[in-house]
DRENPA-3360 file (N, C-alpha, C; in nm, 2 decimals, always signed):
BEGIN
1 = XXXXXXXX = -0.23/+1.30/-1.70/-0.14/+1.28/-1.81/+0.00/+1.31/-1.78 ~ +0.03/+1.41/-1.70/+0.16/+1.45/-1.66/+0.22/+1.34/-1.57 ~ +0.13/+1.28/-1.48/+0.18/+1.17/-1.39/+0.22/+1.05/-1.47 ~ +0.14/+1.02/-1.57/+0.18/+0.90/-1.66/+0.31/+0.92/-1.73 ~ +0.33/+1.05/-1.77/+0.46/+1.08/-1.84/+0.58/+1.07/-1.75 ~ +0.56/+1.12/-1.63/+0.66/+1.11/-1.52/+0.69/+0.97/-1.49 ~ +0.59/+0.89/-1.48/+0.61/+0.74/-1.45/+0.67/+0.67/-1.56 ~ +0.64/+0.70/-1.69/+0.70/+0.64/-1.80/+0.85/+0.67/-1.80;
9 = XXXXXXXX = +0.89/+0.80/-1.78/+1.03/+0.83/-1.78/+1.10/+0.76/-1.66 ~ +1.03/+0.76/-1.55/+1.09/+0.69/-1.43/+1.13/+0.54/-1.47 ~ +1.03/+0.47/-1.52/+1.05/+0.33/-1.55/+1.16/+0.31/-1.66 ~ +1.17/+0.40/-1.75/+1.27/+0.39/-1.86/+1.41/+0.41/-1.80 ~ +1.42/+0.50/-1.70/+1.55/+0.53/-1.64/+1.59/+0.44/-1.52 ~ +1.49/+0.38/-1.46/+1.51/+0.30/-1.34/+1.58/+0.17/-1.36 ~ +1.66/+0.13/-1.25/+1.71/-0.01/-1.25/+1.60/-0.11/-1.23 ~ +1.49/-0.06/-1.17/+1.38/-0.15/-1.14/+1.30/-0.18/-1.27;
17 = XXXXXXXX = +1.23/-0.30/-1.27/+1.14/-0.34/-1.37/+1.00/-0.35/-1.32 ~ +0.91/-0.29/-1.40/+0.77/-0.30/-1.36/+0.71/-0.43/-1.42 ~ +0.67/-0.52/-1.33/+0.62/-0.65/-1.37/+0.49/-0.66/-1.29 ~ +0.38/-0.64/-1.36/+0.25/-0.63/-1.29/+0.14/-0.70/-1.35 ~ +0.05/-0.74/-1.27/-0.09/-0.78/-1.31/-0.16/-0.66/-1.36 ~ -0.26/-0.67/-1.44/-0.34/-0.55/-1.48/-0.39/-0.48/-1.35 ~ -0.41/-0.35/-1.37/-0.46/-0.26/-1.26/-0.61/-0.30/-1.23 ~ -0.65/-0.31/-1.11/-0.79/-0.34/-1.08/-0.88/-0.24/-1.14;
25 = XXXXXXXX = -1.00/-0.28/-1.18/-1.09/-0.20/-1.25/-1.19/-0.13/-1.15 ~ -1.18/-0.17/-1.02/-1.27/-0.10/-0.92/-1.18/-0.05/-0.81 ~ -1.23/+0.04/-0.72/-1.16/+0.08/-0.61/-1.10/-0.03/-0.52 ~ -0.98/-0.02/-0.47/-0.92/-0.13/-0.40/-0.83/-0.08/-0.29 ~ -0.81/-0.16/-0.19/-0.71/-0.13/-0.09/-0.58/-0.20/-0.14 ~ -0.48/-0.12/-0.17/-0.36/-0.16/-0.23/-0.25/-0.17/-0.13 ~ -0.21/-0.30/-0.10/-0.10/-0.32/+0.00/+0.03/-0.29/-0.06 ~ +0.12/-0.21/+0.00/+0.25/-0.20/-0.05/+0.35/-0.27/+0.05;
33 = XXXXXXXX = +0.40/-0.38/+0.01/+0.49/-0.46/+0.10/+0.59/-0.53/+0.01 ~ +0.70/-0.58/+0.07/+0.75/-0.54/+0.20/+0.79/-0.40/+0.20 ~ +0.75/-0.32/+0.29/+0.78/-0.18/+0.30/+0.90/-0.16/+0.40 ~ +1.02/-0.17/+0.35/+1.14/-0.16/+0.44/+1.22/-0.04/+0.42 ~ +1.18/+0.05/+0.33/+1.25/+0.17/+0.30/+1.16/+0.28/+0.25 ~ +1.19/+0.40/+0.27/+1.11/+0.51/+0.22/+1.11/+0.52/+0.07 ~ +1.21/+0.46/+0.01/+1.21/+0.46/-0.14/+1.10/+0.38/-0.20 ~ +1.04/+0.29/-0.12/+0.93/+0.21/-0.16/+0.81/+0.30/-0.20;
41 = XXXXXXXX = +0.80/+0.41/-0.14/+0.70/+0.51/-0.17/+0.71/+0.56/-0.31 ~ +0.83/+0.59/-0.36/+0.85/+0.63/-0.49/+0.81/+0.52/-0.59 ~ +0.85/+0.40/-0.56/+0.81/+0.29/-0.65/+0.66/+0.27/-0.66 ~ +0.59/+0.28/-0.54/+0.45/+0.26/-0.55/+0.37/+0.37/-0.62 ~ +0.42/+0.49/-0.61/+0.36/+0.60/-0.69/+0.39/+0.58/-0.84 ~ +0.51/+0.54/-0.87/+0.54/+0.51/-1.01/+0.46/+0.40/-1.07 ~ +0.43/+0.30/-0.99/+0.34/+0.19/-1.03/+0.20/+0.24/-1.06 ~ +0.15/+0.31/-0.96/+0.01/+0.36/-0.97/+0.00/+0.46/-1.09;
49 = XXXXXXXX = +0.09/+0.55/-1.10/+0.08/+0.65/-1.21/+0.10/+0.58/-1.35 ~ +0.19/+0.49/-1.36/+0.21/+0.42/-1.49/+0.08/+0.34/-1.53 ~ +0.01/+0.28/-1.43/-0.10/+0.20/-1.46/-0.23/+0.28/-1.45 ~ -0.22/+0.41/-1.43/-0.34/+0.50/-1.43/-0.43/+0.48/-1.31 ~ -0.38/+0.44/-1.20/-0.46/+0.43/-1.08/-0.46/+0.55/-1.00 ~ -0.58/+0.61/-0.97/-0.59/+0.73/-0.88/-0.57/+0.68/-0.74 ~ -0.46/+0.71/-0.67/-0.44/+0.65/-0.54/-0.44/+0.76/-0.43 ~ -0.48/+0.71/-0.32/-0.46/+0.79/-0.19/-0.37/+0.70/-0.11;
57 = XXXXXXXX = -0.30/+0.75/-0.02/-0.21/+0.67/+0.07/-0.21/+0.73/+0.21 ~ -0.19/+0.64/+0.30/-0.18/+0.68/+0.44/-0.04/+0.70/+0.48 ~ -0.01/+0.81/+0.55/+0.12/+0.84/+0.60/+0.12/+0.90/+0.73 ~ +0.22/+0.89/+0.81/+0.23/+0.95/+0.94/+0.21/+1.10/+0.93 ~ +0.14/+1.16/+1.03/+0.11/+1.30/+1.02/+0.23/+1.39/+1.02 ~ +0.34/+1.34/+1.07/+0.46/+1.43/+1.07/+0.51/+1.46/+0.93 ~ +0.47/+1.37/+0.83/+0.51/+1.40/+0.69/+0.43/+1.52/+0.63 ~ +0.32/+1.56/+0.70/+0.23/+1.66/+0.65/+0.26/+1.80/+0.71;
65 = XXXXXXXX = +0.36/+1.81/+0.79/+0.39/+1.94/+0.86/+0.46/+2.04/+0.77 ~ +0.44/+2.16/+0.79/+0.51/+2.27/+0.71/+0.49/+2.26/+0.56 ~ +0.59/+2.29/+0.49/+0.58/+2.30/+0.34/+0.55/+2.17/+0.28 ~ +0.58/+2.05/+0.35/+0.55/+1.92/+0.29/+0.40/+1.89/+0.28 ~ +0.32/+1.95/+0.37/+0.18/+1.92/+0.38/+0.11/+1.93/+0.24 ~ +0.11/+2.05/+0.18/+0.04/+2.06/+0.05/+0.10/+1.97/-0.05 ~ +0.22/+1.94/-0.06/+0.28/+1.85/-0.15/+0.23/+1.71/-0.13 ~ +0.24/+1.66/+0.00/+0.19/+1.53/+0.03/+0.05/+1.51/+0.00;
73 = XXXXXXXX = -0.04/+1.61/+0.03/-0.18/+1.60/-0.01/-0.20/+1.59/-0.16 ~ -0.12/+1.67/-0.23/-0.13/+1.67/-0.38/-0.10/+1.54/-0.44 ~ -0.01/+1.47/-0.37/+0.03/+1.33/-0.41/-0.06/+1.22/-0.37 ~ -0.17/+1.27/-0.30/-0.27/+1.17/-0.25/-0.27/+1.13/-0.11 ~ -0.18/+1.20/-0.03/-0.16/+1.16/+0.11/-0.28/+1.19/+0.20 ~ -0.30/+1.10/+0.30/-0.40/+1.12/+0.40/-0.32/+1.10/+0.53 ~ -0.31/+1.21/+0.62/-0.23/+1.20/+0.74/-0.29/+1.11/+0.84 ~ -0.21/+1.03/+0.91/-0.25/+0.93/+1.01/-0.20/+0.98/+1.14;
81 = XXXXXXXX = -0.29/+0.99/+1.24/-0.25/+1.02/+1.38/-0.23/+0.88/+1.45 ~ -0.11/+0.85/+1.47/-0.08/+0.71/+1.53/-0.14/+0.70/+1.67 ~ -0.17/+0.81/+1.73/-0.24/+0.80/+1.86/-0.39/+0.76/+1.85 ~ -0.44/+0.78/+1.73/-0.59/+0.75/+1.71/-0.60/+0.68/+1.57 ~ -0.54/+0.56/+1.55/-0.55/+0.50/+1.42/-0.69/+0.46/+1.38 ~ -0.78/+0.43/+1.47/-0.92/+0.39/+1.44/-0.99/+0.50/+1.37 ~ -0.96/+0.63/+1.40/-1.02/+0.74/+1.34/-0.99/+0.74/+1.19 ~ -0.87/+0.70/+1.15/-0.83/+0.70/+1.01/-0.92/+0.59/+0.94;
89 = XXXXXXXX = -0.94/+0.48/+1.00/-1.02/+0.37/+0.94/-1.16/+0.43/+0.91 ~ -1.22/+0.50/+1.01/-1.35/+0.55/+1.00/-1.36/+0.66/+0.89 ~ -1.26/+0.74/+0.88/-1.25/+0.85/+0.78/-1.25/+0.79/+0.64 ~ -1.16/+0.69/+0.62/-1.15/+0.63/+0.49/-1.28/+0.55/+0.45 ~ -1.34/+0.49/+0.55/-1.47/+0.42/+0.52/-1.57/+0.52/+0.48 ~ -1.58/+0.63/+0.54/-1.67/+0.74/+0.51/-1.65/+0.79/+0.37 ~ -1.52/+0.81/+0.33/-1.49/+0.86/+0.20/-1.54/+0.76/+0.09 ~ -1.52/+0.63/+0.12/-1.57/+0.53/+0.02/-1.72/+0.53/+0.02;
97 = XXXXXXXX = -1.78/+0.54/+0.13/-1.93/+0.54/+0.13/-1.99/+0.66/+0.06 ~ -1.91/+0.77/+0.06/-1.96/+0.90/-0.01/-1.94/+0.88/-0.16 ~ -1.88/+0.77/-0.20/-1.87/+0.74/-0.35/-1.74/+0.79/-0.41 ~ -1.64/+0.83/-0.32/-1.51/+0.87/-0.38/-1.44/+0.75/-0.43 ~ -1.39/+0.76/-0.55/-1.33/+0.64/-0.62/-1.18/+0.66/-0.62 ~ -1.11/+0.57/-0.55/-0.97/+0.57/-0.55/-0.91/+0.44/-0.51 ~ -0.79/+0.42/-0.53/-0.71/+0.31/-0.47/-0.64/+0.36/-0.35 ~ -0.65/+0.29/-0.24/-0.59/+0.33/-0.12/-0.47/+0.25/-0.09;
105 = XXXXXXXX = -0.35/+0.31/-0.09/-0.23/+0.24/-0.07/-0.20/+0.24/+0.08 ~ -0.18/+0.12/+0.14/-0.15/+0.10/+0.28/-0.03/+0.02/+0.29 ~ +0.06/+0.06/+0.38/+0.18/-0.02/+0.41/+0.17/-0.07/+0.55 ~ +0.11/-0.19/+0.56/+0.08/-0.24/+0.70/+0.20/-0.28/+0.78 ~ +0.31/-0.30/+0.72/+0.43/-0.34/+0.80/+0.51/-0.22/+0.84 ~ +0.51/-0.11/+0.78/+0.59/+0.01/+0.82/+0.74/-0.01/+0.79 ~ +0.82/+0.09/+0.81/+0.96/+0.08/+0.78/+1.05/+0.07/+0.90 ~ +0.99/+0.07/+1.01/+1.08/+0.06/+1.13/+1.10/-0.08/+1.19;
113 = XXXXXXXX = +1.21/-0.10/+1.25/+1.23/-0.23/+1.31/+1.15/-0.24/+1.44 ~ +1.14/-0.36/+1.49/+1.08/-0.39/+1.62/+0.93/-0.43/+1.61 ~ +0.87/-0.42/+1.49/+0.73/-0.46/+1.47/+0.73/-0.61/+1.46 ~ +0.63/-0.68/+1.52/+0.62/-0.82/+1.50/+0.49/-0.86/+1.42 ~ +0.40/-0.76/+1.40/+0.28/-0.78/+1.33/+0.25/-0.67/+1.23 ~ +0.17/-0.70/+1.13/+0.12/-0.59/+1.04/+0.01/-0.52/+1.12 ~ -0.01/-0.39/+1.08/-0.12/-0.32/+1.13/-0.24/-0.37/+1.06 ~ -0.36/-0.38/+1.13/-0.48/-0.44/+1.07/-0.57/-0.34/+1.00;
121 = XXXXXXXX = -0.53/-0.21/+0.99/-0.62/-0.11/+0.93/-0.66/-0.14/+0.79 ~ -0.57/-0.20/+0.71/-0.60/-0.23/+0.57/-0.72/-0.34/+0.57 ~ -0.71/-0.43/+0.66/-0.81/-0.54/+0.67/-0.94/-0.48/+0.71 ~ -0.95/-0.40/+0.81/-1.07/-0.34/+0.85/-1.14/-0.25/+0.75 ~ -1.05/-0.17/+0.68/-1.10/-0.08/+0.58/-1.16/-0.17/+0.46 ~ -1.09/-0.27/+0.42/-1.14/-0.36/+0.31/-1.27/-0.42/+0.35 ~ -1.28/-0.48/+0.47/-1.40/-0.55/+0.51/-1.52/-0.45/+0.52 ~ -1.49/-0.33/+0.58/-1.60/-0.24/+0.61/-1.65/-0.17/+0.48;
129 = XXXXXXXX = -1.57/-0.16/+0.38/-1.61/-0.09/+0.26/-1.65/-0.19/+0.15 ~ -1.61/-0.32/+0.17/-1.63/-0.42/+0.06/-1.53/-0.41/-0.05 ~ -1.43/-0.33/-0.03/-1.33/-0.31/-0.13/-1.24/-0.44/-0.13 ~ -1.19/-0.48/-0.25/-1.10/-0.59/-0.25/-0.96/-0.54/-0.21 ~ -0.86/-0.63/-0.19/-0.73/-0.60/-0.16/-0.64/-0.64/-0.28 ~ -0.55/-0.55/-0.32/-0.46/-0.58/-0.43/-0.32/-0.58/-0.37 ~ -0.24/-0.68/-0.40/-0.11/-0.70/-0.34/+0.00/-0.64/-0.42 ~ +0.04/-0.52/-0.38/+0.15/-0.45/-0.45/+0.28/-0.50/-0.38;
137 = XXXXXXXX = +0.39/-0.50/-0.46/+0.51/-0.55/-0.40/+0.64/-0.48/-0.46 ~ +0.74/-0.49/-0.38/+0.88/-0.45/-0.42/+0.96/-0.58/-0.39 ~ +1.04/-0.62/-0.49/+1.13/-0.73/-0.46/+1.27/-0.70/-0.51 ~ +1.36/-0.68/-0.41/+1.50/-0.64/-0.44/+1.57/-0.76/-0.50 ~ +1.54/-0.88/-0.47/+1.62/-0.99/-0.52/+1.60/-1.00/-0.68 ~ +1.49/-0.96/-0.73/+1.47/-0.96/-0.88/+1.47/-0.82/-0.94 ~ +1.47/-0.72/-0.85/+1.47/-0.58/-0.89/+1.34/-0.55/-0.97 ~ +1.23/-0.62/-0.92/+1.10/-0.60/-0.98/+1.00/-0.53/-0.88;
145 = XXXXXXXX = +0.90/-0.47/-0.94/+0.80/-0.41/-0.85/+0.67/-0.41/-0.94 ~ +0.56/-0.42/-0.87/+0.43/-0.42/-0.94/+0.31/-0.46/-0.86 ~ +0.21/-0.50/-0.92/+0.09/-0.54/-0.86/+0.07/-0.69/-0.88 ~ +0.04/-0.76/-0.77/+0.00/-0.90/-0.78/-0.15/-0.91/-0.79 ~ -0.20/-1.02/-0.74/-0.34/-1.05/-0.75/-0.43/-0.95/-0.66 ~ -0.55/-0.94/-0.71/-0.65/-0.87/-0.63/-0.75/-0.97/-0.57 ~ -0.77/-0.96/-0.44/-0.86/-1.07/-0.38/-0.96/-1.00/-0.29 ~ -1.07/-1.07/-0.27/-1.17/-1.03/-0.18/-1.14/-1.10/-0.05;
153 = XXXXXXXX = -1.15/-1.02/+0.06/-1.13/-1.08/+0.19/-1.26/-1.15/+0.24 ~ -1.24/-1.26/+0.30/-1.36/-1.35/+0.34/-1.41/-1.32/+0.49 ~ -1.32/-1.26/+0.57/-1.35/-1.24/+0.71/-1.29/-1.35/+0.79 ~ -1.24/-1.45/+0.73/-1.16/-1.56/+0.80/-1.02/-1.51/+0.80 ~ -0.98/-1.44/+0.90/-0.85/-1.37/+0.91/-0.73/-1.46/+0.88 ~ -0.72/-1.58/+0.95/-0.61/-1.67/+0.93/-0.60/-1.72/+0.78 ~ -0.72/-1.75/+0.72/-0.72/-1.80/+0.58/-0.68/-1.69/+0.49 ~ -0.73/-1.57/+0.51/-0.70/-1.45/+0.42/-0.55/-1.42/+0.43;
161 = XXXXXXXX = -0.50/-1.42/+0.56/-0.36/-1.39/+0.58/-0.27/-1.50/+0.52 ~ -0.31/-1.62/+0.52/-0.23/-1.73/+0.46/-0.21/-1.70/+0.31 ~ -0.31/-1.66/+0.25/-0.30/-1.62/+0.10/-0.21/-1.51/+0.08 ~ -0.21/-1.41/+0.17/-0.13/-1.29/+0.16/+0.02/-1.33/+0.19 ~ +0.04/-1.41/+0.30/+0.17/-1.46/+0.33/+0.23/-1.54/+0.21 ~ +0.15/-1.62/+0.15/+0.20/-1.71/+0.04/+0.26/-1.62/-0.08 ~ +0.18/-1.51/-0.10/+0.23/-1.42/-0.21/+0.36/-1.35/-0.17 ~ +0.37/-1.30/-0.05/+0.49/-1.22/-0.01/+0.61/-1.31/+0.03;
169 = XXXXXXXX = +0.59/-1.44/+0.04/+0.69/-1.53/+0.10/+0.83/-1.51/+0.03 ~ +0.83/-1.49/-0.10/+0.96/-1.48/-0.17/+1.00/-1.34/-0.21 ~ +0.93/-1.24/-0.15/+0.96/-1.10/-0.18/+1.05/-1.04/-0.07 ~ +1.15/-0.97/-0.11/+1.24/-0.90/-0.02/+1.25/-0.75/-0.05 ~ +1.23/-0.67/+0.05/+1.24/-0.53/+0.03/+1.38/-0.48/+0.02 ~ +1.39/-0.34/+0.01/+1.52/-0.28/+0.00/+1.61/-0.31/+0.11 ~ +1.55/-0.32/+0.23/+1.63/-0.36/+0.35/+1.56/-0.48/+0.42 ~ +1.61/-0.60/+0.37/+1.54/-0.72/+0.41/+1.54/-0.74/+0.56;
177 = XXXXXXXX = +1.64/-0.69/+0.63/+1.65/-0.70/+0.78/+1.53/-0.63/+0.85 ~ +1.46/-0.54/+0.78/+1.34/-0.47/+0.84/+1.21/-0.54/+0.81 ~ +1.22/-0.65/+0.73/+1.09/-0.72/+0.69/+1.01/-0.77/+0.81 ~ +0.88/-0.76/+0.80/+0.79/-0.80/+0.91/+0.70/-0.91/+0.84 ~ +0.69/-1.03/+0.90/+0.61/-1.13/+0.85/+0.46/-1.09/+0.84 ~ +0.40/-1.11/+0.73/+0.25/-1.07/+0.72/+0.17/-1.15/+0.81 ~ +0.15/-1.09/+0.93/+0.07/-1.16/+1.03/+0.00/-1.05/+1.11 ~ -0.13/-1.07/+1.14/-0.21/-0.97/+1.22/-0.21/-1.02/+1.37;
185 = XXXX = -0.22/-0.92/+1.46/-0.24/-0.96/+1.60/-0.36/-1.05/+1.62 ~ -0.47/-1.01/+1.54/-0.59/-1.08/+1.55/-0.59/-1.23/+1.52 ~ -0.48/-1.27/+1.46/-0.46/-1.42/+1.43/-0.43/-1.50/+1.55 ~ -0.39/-1.43/+1.66/-0.36/-1.51/+1.78/-0.22/-1.54/+1.80;
% end
């Protein structure tokens, strides 16, 4: 209840507008893109809290050091060791198989320059758990943020990614120069 109140106040005071499809009724892998600034994190939490979605999110393990660790975990954070990203996929799949119900926020493009592909962890988690993918977005050009469609992945990576690319084609993050085209290495 406190989170919903905080989110309501945020949206009332924010320059951003929440424009969203209804929240998914089942656990989902929620993509947050284009993720070009750390402020996107605040927007995605505000979306989830306003829509009443219990979320977990993946973040680099350095965010969980020292005093920030307990805070980040309380906000739903799951630390990611970039040296062993496959371990994170296995851990999240196991959480889902144990019956934990949550929306998992993944930012497959990251905030740093130099990436040419999205990370494929979101795709592998969705396929291995059977969870659908919900397309969350930030669009600086319209100052809107929210949830787009929820879709089941077919296993046909190029076709699935074509649908994802089509949705994000007209979305620009806070720092458009950091945008990474939605494309997985596995597409060839």
